[in-house]
N, C-alpha and C positions, 0 to 999 in steps of 0.2 A: 360485305361485297364492296369491291371498289369502283369508283365511278371516275369519269374524266376530271381534269383540273377544271375545266370550263364549268362543268355540271355542278362540281362542289363550292364554286365560287359565285353563282347565280345569287342574285337579290331576289327574295320573295316579294310579293305585291302587297303593298299595306293596303291597298284598296280591297284585297280578298279578304283580308283580316277584318276590315270594316264590315265588309258584306256579310261575314260569318255571324258577327254580333247582330247585325239587323235581321238577318233570317232567323237566327234563334229567338229574337223577341217577337218576330212575327208569328212563329210557330206556336207562341204562347198566347197569341190574339191579339198583341200590342199593336196599335196603329202607327206604324212610324213612317214619317216622311223621308223617304228614301231619295236624299239629293246628291248621291253618291255617283251613281252609274252614268257614263256619257251614252245613254241609250234612251229609248222611247217606251213608255207603256203603249203597246200597240192598239189597246182599247181606247186610250185618250188620244194617241195620234196614230191613226193608220195610214198605211201607204196608199198612194192615189189609187181610187177605184180603177181607173183605166189600167193600170201598170198591173193591179191584182187580176183582173180578167184576162190581160195579155199573158201572164204567167198561167193561168189555168188553161188557156187556149194552147199554149206552147207544149205543156205535157199532153193535152188531149191529141196534139200532133206528133207525139212520139219524139220530141227533141230532147232526148236523153242519153246520147252517146257523147264521147269526148269532144269538146270543142277544139277549134286550133289553138295552138299554143300561145299564140299572141291575141286570141279573142276572135269571137265571130265576126266576120268581114262587115256584115252590116251594121254591127254595133260600133265598130271603129269609125265607120262612115258616118253613123249618126252622131257619135262623140265629137268627131271632126266638124260637122256642120253645127252643133250645139255650142262648142268653144267659139266658133266662128261669128256665130250671131250674138252670144250673151258676152263675150270678151272682146272680140276682135282678134282672137289668136287663130293663126294659119298653121295647123299641123296636119302632115298627111296620114290617111288612115293606113296606108300601106306600110310604112316602116317608122313612124314617130309616135303612135298611139299603142299602147299595151293594156290589156284587160286583165284582171286578176281578182281572186276572191276577196275583195275588199281592198282597203287601202295597206293593211300591215304587210303583205307579200311585196308590195311595190317600195315601201320604205326599207325593208330588209333587203330587198333586190338592189336598190339603190346602193345601200352600204356596200353589199358583197360585189358589186360591179366596179366600184371606182375606189374603195378603201383597202390598203394593205396593213397587215400587222404594223404598228408603229406609225402609220400615218396620223397628222393632226386632224382631228374632227372637233369643229366649234359648234356650240349651241347654247342658248340661253337657258337658265333655270330660273323659274320653273318651266319645263316643257314636257311633252309626253313621250317618254319611252327612249329618247336619244341615248340616254345614259346606259339602258340596257343594250341597245343595238352597237354602240361603241364598245361595251364590254365584249359582247360576243364575238367581235373581230379583233380583239386585242389592240384597238386603237389607242393613240394618245388622245384622250378625251380632255377638251378645254370646255369647262363647264362655267359659263359666265353668269355670275348673279346679277340680276337685273332688278330695277326697284319700281315701286308703286307709282312714283313720281313721273316715270316714263311709261306706265301703263304695262310694266313688265315686258317690255320688248327691248331687244337690244338696239343700240345705235351704231354708226360708222364708228364713232370714237370709241366704243366698247370693243369693236372688233379689231381696229387697226393694229394694236399691238400683237395680234396673234396671227396674222393671215400670212405672214412669211413661211413658206413651206407647208401651208396647210392645204389639205386635199377637199374638204367639205365643210361647208357652213350649213347648218340645218336650222330652218325657221318655218314657223306657221302663222298663217294669219287668214281669218280670225283665229286666235291662240287658244288651244286646248293647253291648260286649264283655265285661262283667266277671262276669255271672252273679250278680250281687247284686240284692236287691229292697227297694223302700220298705217301711218298717214303717207300721203304721196311724197312729201319731202323727204321723210325719213327713210323710206324705202329706197328712193332714188339716190341718197347718199351711199347706202349700202351697196347698190348696183355699181355706182362709180368706183367705189373702192374695189370691187371684185373685177371689174374690166381693168382698171389700172393695175392691179396685182397681176393678172394674167398677161398683160403687155409686157410686163418686166421679167417675165419668166423665159428661161433659155429654151432653145429648140429641144424637143424630146422631154422636157421636163413636164410632168403631170400637171393638167390644169387645176386651177381652184374652182370647184364646183358649187352651186347653191341648190340645195334641196328645198322647193318651196311647197309646203303642205297646205292646200286651199281647199280642204275638205268641207269647210263652212263657208266658202265663198258666197253662197246664195242666200245665207242666213245672216243679213245684215239689218241694223236698225235706224230709224231716224235719218239723220243727215250722213251717218256713217256709209262710206261707199268702199268696197272692196277694190284694192289695186294690185297689179302683178308686175314682176321684174321685166318682161319681155315687153309688154305694153308701154312701160315708162322708158325703157332703154332697149332697142332692138339690138343692140351689140351682146346683151345677157342671153339671147336664144341659144349661143354655143355653149353656155355654161350652167343652164338652168334646167332642172330636173322637177317636174310638177307632179304632185300627188293629188289626186281629186277621186271623185266618185259619187255614187248614188245615196251611200249609207245615211248621210246626215241629211242632206238638202231634200230627201224625199222619205225620210222617217224610215228609211229601208235597210236598216242595220243587218237584218238577218237575210236579206235578199243576196248580199255578198257579191255586189257588182261594183269593183273600183276601176278606175283607169288611171294611168300614169302617162306623160307625154314629154318629149324632149328630144335631144340630139339623137339621130338614127342610129350611130354607132353605140351608144349607151343601150338605148332601147333594145338593140339587138342582142346585147350581152345579158339584159334583165330577161328577155324571153327566154333565153336558154336556162337561166337560173330558175326563173319561176316554173318552167317546164320539168325541171329536175325535182323541184319540191312538189310537183302536181298541184300548185296552188291556183287552180283555174276556177273563176266562177262558173256555176252550173250552166249547161248549155241554154236549158230552158229559159232560166232568168235573164241570159244575154239576149236571146231572140226577143224576148218581152220588152227589155229594156230598149232595144233598138227601135222597136215600133213607137215605145212611149216618148223617148226624146224627141221624135219628130213631130209630135202632137203640140204645137206651141202653144195654142189656146189652153189647153188643157194642163199644162206645166204652168203657164203663168196663172191660172185660177188657183191651182194647188198651192203654189209657192205663196200667193198673196194671203191666202186664208191660214196656212200653216205658219207664216212667219207671225202674223198678226196674234195668233193663239200662243205661240212661244213668248212673244213680247210682253203679253199680259201678264204671264206668269213671272217672267224676269222683273217687270215693273213692279209687280205686287211684292215682291221679295225685297228688291231695291229699296222701295218706299218704306217697307216695314222696317228694314235696318236703319235708315236714314232717320226715321222717326225715333227709334231707340237711340240713336246718336244725340238728336236734339233733347232727348230727355236726360241725357247725361250718362248714358252707358258708354263703355269704351269699346265701340265698334264702329265700323266704316264701311263703305262699299264703292266700287268704282260703276260709274253709269254703264248701263247695258250697251254694247256696240254691236256684238255679233256672236254666232253660235248658239249654245243653249246653256251657257256658262255665267254665273255671276262671281266676281272676286269679292270675298268677305273678309273683313278684318276684325278679329274678336280677339281684344287684348286682354285676357285674363290669366296670363300665365303668371306663375307665383302665387295666385290665389288659392283659398283653401276651401273644400267643399263641406257641405254641413256635416258630414260623417269625419271630418277630419283629413282627408286626402289632399296632399298638397300637389297642385298641378303644375308639373314640372316641364311637361313637354306638350306640344299641340295635339299630341295623339290623346294624351290624358284629358285634355279639355274635350276633344272631339268624343270620347267614349262617355264622359259626363254628360254632355248635351244629348247624347243618344238615350242614355238612361233616365235624364230627368225631363227633357223636353221633347223626347221622341222626335228629334231632328238628327238626321246623319248627314254629315259633310265629309270633304276629303281635305286634308292638310296639305298644304303646298309641299311639306316635306316628303310626301308620296311622289313629288315631281322633281326630286333631285336638289332640293333646296336644303340649306340648314334650317334647324328649326326656328319657325318664325309663327307670327299670329294671323297668317292669312290661310284662307280656306276656299277651295273650290265648291260651288253650289251648283248643281245640274238639274234643271227643272224638266226634263224630258220624262221622267218617271213618274211623276206627280201632277195632279191636276192643279190648276190655280186655286181652288177652293181648298184643297188639302194644305197647300202653302199657308194661305191666309190663316188657316185653322190653328196652325201650330205656332204662329207668331206669339201669341199670348203666353205659351208655355216656355217659349225661348226667353221671353222677357223675365218670367218668374224664376226660371233656372238661373240665369244670369244675377239676379237680384240676391239670390241665396249666397252666392261667393263673397268671402271675406278675405 
């Protein structure tokens, strides 16, 4: 049977392969620390109790029919207030905010709304799924390798050679997969580059837009603070499409309530596209989220506790890796900044396992660690990079105690490599 050219050229998910290995081992009773999935174990990190009750109430009230294509008005209004209160961002519920079933339809809707086949789309690597969305639209993908020295984030200098004729720059902060964040000066330089580029374009020429994914904006740690383009530079308002929602900040990945906001004319097109896809958030969950976002004290209490718990796990893993580094192991990590991810360097490519296998690729090393240490990570190669020694560790699906318990096994597995 024949399929489309697009279908035949889709790239499979490396993360799914890793998950298959992990699930097979778990089916045999092996206790694997699954640091792969960007999700939460709902028994370790349940959604806010108030939100849970509001969802139950909404179903009891029979809020089970189709929602409006752009989202329940009460939710768009509460999102508008939430953005104003938390970030000082002023976006109208009527025509500048769009609700969808999580962030994926919003990201895909952004690409579909502004990118034509052959248009230049710029994004850093590692980053989540931009390479796949660019491929789905037959865009001219400019994947910029970025370095650990700059926390795996692009600079204005990295972007400058590529902005002429580009349609979209796609970035994320805090960044999936690295857990790192833009500083205010670095993001401001990128904003200035975009504003200057748009001023240079001729009348009728498509603008250069910035898709700013800030799904993890409320999960920041220590002195690290989230910054956004429009607050830094109001001129960016016409060119910025925000991706946001409840999935990560409220451990509500399965609740499927995301929100995007930006220029009204773009939001209007995204509304039509998401409507054709039917990618709405369930109405009951929308009604519940509208009530919850307005409960400022409850939100503050949840976020304080939630962030503290995630940070304990991130710190435990970070300190464990740095301890191994201090012992002389070829490992490193970047200090936790935001999200639920830690960037780990495990520099053992070219080594040989006790059974004689040569670890040629990061995937070889990863599967070795799954088998020998019962620790599952995701290589950065799964996020568009060339093969390298860096890995994403996601702490949402494990308890801190489980993470700590696996560190000795990780030490032993690495010590066996020759």
